[in-house]
C-alpha positions in Angstrom: 9.6 -21.5 3.2 11.5 -21.7 -0.1 14.9 -23.3 -0.5 16.3 -19.8 -0.8 14.8 -18.7 2.4 15.8 -21.9 4.1 19.4 -21.4 3.0 19.9 -17.7 3.7 21.1 -16.5 7.1 17.8 -15.5 8.7 17.5 -15.4 12.4 13.7 -15.4 12.8 13.0 -12.9 15.6 9.3 -13.6 15.4 6.6 -13.4 12.8 6.3 -9.6 13.4 7.4 -6.4 11.7 10.0 -5.8 14.5 13.3 -4.1 14.1 16.4 -5.6 15.8 16.4 -4.6 19.4 19.9 -4.5 20.7 21.0 -5.7 24.1 24.5 -5.4 25.5 25.5 -4.9 29.1 27.7 -6.5 31.8 26.5 -7.9 35.1 25.1 -11.0 36.8 24.7 -13.7 34.2 26.3 -17.0 33.4 30.0 -16.8 33.2 31.5 -16.2 29.8 33.4 -19.3 28.7 36.4 -19.2 26.5 34.3 -20.7 23.7 31.7 -17.9 24.0 31.3 -14.5 22.5 28.6 -13.7 25.1 26.6 -15.1 28.0 22.9 -14.0 28.1 21.1 -15.0 31.3 21.6 -18.7 31.5 22.4 -19.0 27.7 25.7 -19.1 25.9 26.3 -17.5 22.5 29.3 -19.4 21.2 32.1 -18.3 18.9 31.0 -21.2 16.6 27.6 -19.6 16.2 29.1 -16.2 15.6 31.6 -17.5 13.0 28.9 -19.5 11.2 26.7 -16.3 11.1 29.5 -14.2 9.7 30.2 -16.9 7.2 26.6 -16.8 6.0 26.7 -13.1 5.7 29.9 -13.4 3.6 28.2 -15.9 1.3 25.0 -13.9 1.1 26.9 -10.8 0.0 28.9 -12.8 -2.5 25.7 -14.1 -4.1 24.5 -10.5 -4.4 27.7 -9.5 -6.1 28.9 -7.4 -3.1 32.2 -7.5 -1.3 32.4 -8.5 2.3 33.6 -5.5 4.3 37.2 -5.4 5.4 38.0 -6.2 9.0 38.4 -3.0 11.0 36.2 -1.0 8.7 33.1 0.9 9.8 31.0 -1.5 7.6 32.5 -4.5 9.2 31.9 -3.2 12.7 28.2 -2.5 11.8 27.8 -6.0 10.4 29.5 -7.6 13.4 27.2 -5.6 15.8 24.1 -6.6 13.8 25.0 -10.3 13.9 25.8 -10.1 17.6 22.5 -8.3 18.3 20.5 -11.0 16.6 22.4 -13.8 18.4 21.9 -12.0 21.8 18.2 -11.5 21.2 17.8 -15.1 20.2 19.5 -16.0 23.5 17.2 -13.7 25.4 14.2 -15.4 23.8 15.7 -18.8 24.6 16.1 -17.8 28.2 12.5 -16.5 28.4 11.1 -19.5 26.7 12.5 -21.7 29.4 10.7 -19.5 32.0 7.5 -19.8 30.0 7.8 -23.5 29.6 8.1 -23.2 25.8 10.2 -25.8 24.1 10.8 -27.6 20.8 11.6 -31.3 20.6 14.1 -32.9 18.2 11.1 -34.9 16.8 9.3 -31.7 15.9 12.4 -30.3 14.1 12.7 -33.5 12.2 9.1 -33.5 11.1 9.4 -29.9 9.8 12.7 -30.7 8.0 11.0 -33.8 6.4 8.2 -31.5 5.2 10.7 -29.1 3.7 12.7 -31.9 2.0 9.5 -33.3 0.5 8.1 -30.0 -0.6 11.2 -28.4 -2.1 13.5 -31.3 -2.8 11.1 -34.0 -3.8 12.1 -36.0 -0.8 15.6 -36.4 -2.2 18.3 -36.4 0.4 20.9 -36.0 -2.3 19.2 -32.8 -3.7 18.9 -31.4 -0.1 22.6 -32.0 0.6 23.6 -30.5 -2.8 21.7 -27.4 -1.9 23.3 -27.2 1.5 26.7 -27.5 0.0 25.9 -24.8 -2.7 24.7 -22.4 0.0 27.5 -23.1 2.5 25.2 -24.6 5.2 25.3 -27.8 7.1 22.4 -29.9 8.4 22.9 -28.7 12.0 22.6 -25.0 11.0 19.4 -25.8 9.1 18.0 -27.7 12.1 18.9 -24.8 14.4 17.0 -22.3 12.1 14.0 -24.6 12.1 14.2 -24.8 15.9 14.4 -21.0 16.1 11.4 -20.6 13.9 9.2 -23.0 15.8 10.3 -21.5 19.1 9.5 -18.0 17.9 6.1 -19.0 16.8 5.4 -20.7 20.2 6.6 -17.7 22.1 4.4 -15.5 20.0 1.4 -17.7 20.8 2.2 -17.9 24.5 2.8 -14.1 25.0 -0.4 -13.2 23.0 -2.7 -16.0 24.1 -5.1 -13.6 26.0 -5.7 -11.3 23.0 -9.3 -11.1 22.0 -11.4 -8.5 20.1 -14.8 -8.0 21.6 -18.0 -7.5 19.7 -17.9 -3.9 20.8 -14.4 -3.5 19.3 -15.6 -5.0 16.0 -18.6 -2.7 15.9 -16.6 0.4 16.6 -14.1 -0.4 13.9 -17.0 -1.1 11.4 -18.6 2.2 12.1 -15.4 4.1 11.9 -14.4 2.5 8.6 -17.8 2.0 7.0 -16.5 3.4 3.7 -14.3 0.4 3.3 -17.3 -1.8 3.0 -19.2 0.0 0.3 -19.7 -2.2 -2.7 -20.2 -1.0 -6.3 -22.9 -2.2 -8.6 -21.9 -5.5 -10.4 -23.2 -7.7 -13.1 -22.7 -11.2 -14.5 -21.8 -11.3 -18.2 -20.4 -13.5 -20.9 -18.3 -11.9 -23.6 -15.9 -12.5 -26.4 -13.0 -10.1 -27.0 -12.7 -10.1 -30.8 -9.9 -7.6 -31.0 -9.0 -4.5 -33.0 -10.1 -4.0 -36.6 -12.5 -6.9 -36.3 -15.8 -5.1 -36.8 -17.1 -7.6 -39.4 -16.3 -10.6 -37.3 -17.8 -9.0 -34.2 -21.0 -8.2 -36.0 -21.1 -11.8 -37.4 -20.7 -13.3 -33.9 -23.3 -10.9 -32.5 -25.8 -12.3 -35.0 -24.9 -15.9 -34.2 -25.1 -15.4 -30.5 -28.5 -13.7 -30.3 -30.7 -16.2 -28.5 -28.0 -18.8 -28.9 -27.7 -21.7 -26.4 -24.9 -21.9 -23.8 -23.1 -24.5 -25.9 -22.7 -22.0 -28.8 -21.3 -19.3 -26.5 -18.8 -21.8 -25.2 -17.7 -22.9 -28.6 -17.3 -19.4 -30.1 -15.7 -18.0 -26.9 -13.0 -20.7 -27.0 -12.5 -20.2 -30.7 -12.4 -16.5 -31.1 -11.9 -14.7 -27.7 -8.5 -13.1 -27.2 -9.0 -12.8 -23.5 -7.4 -15.8 -21.8 -9.1 -15.0 -18.4 -12.5 -15.8 -19.7 -12.3 -17.8 -23.0 -11.9 -21.1 -21.3 -14.8 -20.3 -19.0 -17.3 -19.9 -21.9 -16.7 -16.2 -21.7 -18.3 -15.9 -18.3 -17.2 -13.1 -15.9 -18.5 -10.6 -13.3 -17.6 -7.0 -13.3 -18.1 -4.1 -10.9 -19.2 -0.8 -12.4 -16.2 1.2 -13.7 -14.0 -1.9 -13.5 -13.6 -2.3 -17.2 -12.9 0.0 -20.2 -15.6 2.7 -20.6 -17.2 1.4 -23.8 -17.7 -2.1 -22.4 -18.8 -0.8 -19.0 -21.5 1.5 -20.4 -23.0 -1.2 -22.6 -22.8 -3.8 -19.8 -24.8 -1.7 -17.4 -27.4 -0.5 -19.9 -28.3 -3.7 -21.9 -31.3 -5.7 -20.9 -30.5 -9.1 -19.4 -29.9 -11.8 -22.1 -29.6 -9.1 -24.8 -26.5 -9.4 -27.1 -24.6 -6.5 -28.6 -21.2 -5.6 -29.9 -19.1 -2.6 -29.1 -15.7 -1.1 -30.1 -13.3 0.0 -27.4 -10.3 2.3 -28.0 -8.0 0.1 -25.9 -8.9 -3.5 -26.9 -11.0 -3.3 -30.0 -14.3 -5.1 -30.5 -16.3 -7.0 -27.9 -19.5 -9.1 -28.2 -21.2 -9.3 -24.8 -24.4 -10.5 -23.1 -25.4 -9.7 -19.5 -26.7 -12.9 -18.0 -28.4 -11.5 -14.9 -29.7 -8.2 -13.6 -27.2 -5.9 -12.1 -26.7 -6.1 -8.3 -27.0 -2.6 -7.0 -24.4 -0.8 -5.0 -24.6 -1.0 -1.3 -22.8 -1.6 2.0 -21.7 -5.0 3.3 -23.6 -5.6 6.5 -21.5 -5.8 9.7 -22.4 -9.4 10.2 -20.8 -10.4 6.9 -17.5 -8.8 7.7 -17.3 -9.1 11.5 -15.0 -12.1 11.5 -12.6 -10.5 9.1 -12.5 -7.3 11.2 -12.1 -9.4 14.4 -9.1 -11.3 12.9 -7.5 -8.0 11.8 -7.9 -6.4 15.2 -6.6 -9.4 17.0 -3.6 -9.7 14.8 -2.8 -6.0 15.3 -3.2 -6.4 19.0 -1.0 -9.5 19.0 1.7 -7.7 17.1 1.6 -4.7 19.5 1.6 -7.0 22.6 4.6 -8.9 21.2 6.4 -5.7 20.4 5.8 -4.5 23.9 7.0 -7.8 25.4 10.2 -7.7 23.3 10.9 -4.1 24.5 10.2 -5.1 28.1 12.6 -8.1 28.1 15.3 -6.1 26.3 15.1 -3.4 29.0 15.2 -6.1 31.7 18.3 -7.8 30.3 20.0 -4.4 29.8 19.1 -3.0 33.2 19.5 -6.3 35.0 23.1 -6.8 33.9 22.2 -10.2 32.4 24.5 -9.9 29.4 28.3 -10.4 29.4 30.6 -10.2 26.4 33.9 -11.9 25.6 36.7 -9.4 25.3 36.7 -7.9 21.9 33.1 -8.7 21.1 31.1 -6.1 23.0 29.4 -3.8 20.5 30.4 -0.2 20.2 28.5 1.9 20.8 26.8 0.1 23.7 23.1 -0.3 22.8 22.1 -0.6 26.4 23.7 2.8 27.1 21.4 4.3 24.4 18.5 2.5 26.0 19.4 3.9 29.4 19.7 7.4 28.0 16.3 7.1 26.4 14.8 5.9 29.6 16.3 8.7 31.6 15.0 11.2 29.1 11.5 10.0 29.4 11.5 9.9 33.2 12.9 13.4 33.7 
């Protein structure tokens, strides 16, 4: 988390590519207090939280050189509804976390905050407070965002704890995507990029480097090479076939091992190069060598889907169960739960 990310208004729904899922209905939930904008299950979304969120949106737009929408405008209503939806969904997660015995302690929040201060502010409390002031935050808001992040991560872990990819799943994926694991021929080389219009220097270096010891390659590469990616590594590199410019590529995969030659390329000019090992032929990575990567990918995809399904499920439960009440003047329009009910009816008729 960068200081910028820390200071922006970001209500972390979960570490997933999920869209905001809105929830807004009346019914049996905790009573709405005068200090609330909504009651969600046993949770209360306060006017203070809402006002702080809108303040951060105002500051964020200002930093981007954009105007905050005028009260009563369509844009203002859309922004208000978006902020409410995130606050409501966070409250739903909070309510569900209690049922799943997922919690975050003040000590854990402090530990994370200490890490952020050390990593991004050099452990300086003064620099941290200056950044808060600059971005319009206070310490309590930052701690709340940290708490939301930790809680989201733990909910994700709890909900997806049973996800596993079997050896059969891994094998099926490998067979279906075998073309992804085809490797091209490759070869170790050391080279010096001499540059354009440098034929005489390239030919001189070519003569000096024939049968030269490693130390000479290092010295001349550091002195003459115009390629910063290899010059400080004694000119050493490894290239797959067709990875480099055509003139270099053709020479690299035709020269005998330890033979030295120079070549002129249209794009970069003159090279001096020496293959240092036989080329490794093209082939296919065996399943065993990529199985763990495939397993991790499949499990992450399954976790994301399972979490997405869970979010959709609880959203429906809170809408249909009448677990959300709004303070007068705060209920979003149009009612997202009404849209959800319409979609549900459509799919069941």
